[in-house]
C-alpha positions, 0 to 999 in steps of 0.5 A: 737215916736221921743219925747219918744227917746229924753226923753230916751236919756235925761235919758240914762247913760250906765254906770249905773250899774257900777257906783252905785255899785263902789259907794256903794262899795266905801261907805262901803256896802256889796254887798251881803247883801244889802236892798232896804233901802242901794238903796234909795239915788240913786233908789227915783228919784223924789222929797222927796225921800223914804220919799215922797215913804213912804209917797204916799204909806201910802196914796194909802194903797195897800194891801199884794198880789196885783199885781200893776203896776209901771209906768216909774219905772226907777231904780225900787225904789218904786217898790221894796219899795211896794214889801218889805214893802207892799207884793205886786207884782209889774210890772213897765214899762220904756222907758229908757233901761239902767234903765230897766236893772239896775232895774232887776240887783238891784232887784237881789241884794236885793233879791227881783227879783220873785215879780218884773219884769221890762219892756222896754216900752212906757206907751203909748201902755201898752203890758198887757191885759185889767184888768191886774192890781189890782193897778197901780202908777207913780211918777214924770213921767207926767212932761215927757208925752205930751199924758196925755189923752192916758196915763190915758186911757191905765192905765184904760183899764190895771186896774180893776174895782175900782184899785186905780191910784196914780199919784205922779208928779210935777204939775204947780201952775201958769200956765203963767210963764216959768219954769227955765231950765234945770231940773231933768227931762229936759234940755229944755222946748221942752221935759217938759210938766208940767200941773195943777192939774185941768188938771190932774182931767180932763184927769183923768176923762174923762178915767174913773177915780174918783179922791179921794185924791189929796194933794199938797206936795210943803212945804214938798218939800220946806223942803226936799231941805232946809234939803238936802242943810244943809247936803251938806254944812256940808259934804261940797258937795253931798253925794257919793251915790245920785241922784246927779249921775243920772243927771250928770254934770248939777246936781247942776244947775237942782236942783238949779231950781227946788228949784227956781221954788218950791220958786216962786209958779211956780210948786208943787210936787202934790199927785192925788189918783183916781180910776177906774170906 
């Protein structure tokens, strides 16, 4: 529990909603007529942002009407994408109360509150009955979870047989070299649990999942950051609305360290899609 509290504190921001709405207003957005795409610069807190979510969703192929579980749902960007574009229904769970509150508010502002629900809770103790969901996914969550075996067992319990479980996490390419910190998901190594894709596959198999697809997105990530740098250089600074607002004053160093770890071949954002057996 102490570890989860430390992780939650890493992401906590009591003024998050106000910051988002003040920045949207400053950017000329009409708060009465928002659509999910208006929020994508800040509510897609993972490498590749909205494009990564679109690509991930295409690989998963969830059908309209499915009930999905979003593990570590954050501000709810991915869940609103699956509702808005795939016509699914989504329940999200996250350990950071500030994010859960903000996710509920943002869903209401884009008119999707009837199809999404957000709960404050732990992915290691999912408060759902067995076989509650048609599918599940998580984006950049496993790096903060030490007990991945328990996580996957919990997800398998609440999934229907045959249900897909999609993972888009930062994974290790080189298991020996030390990573540069701070990083967006952890200020120090004490709350960072980046594992290899091979470890994920083994733990998924132990939890009765069959891996169907695996895809490294390292080149995509490098290109994403190159484009980000180019836009910032042209604009002479970060955009008004962006994930830097979630990372605080250390955002430049965190982003620089992600790029450094990527370019040194130590990490790669990786997709794994498995089915409950």
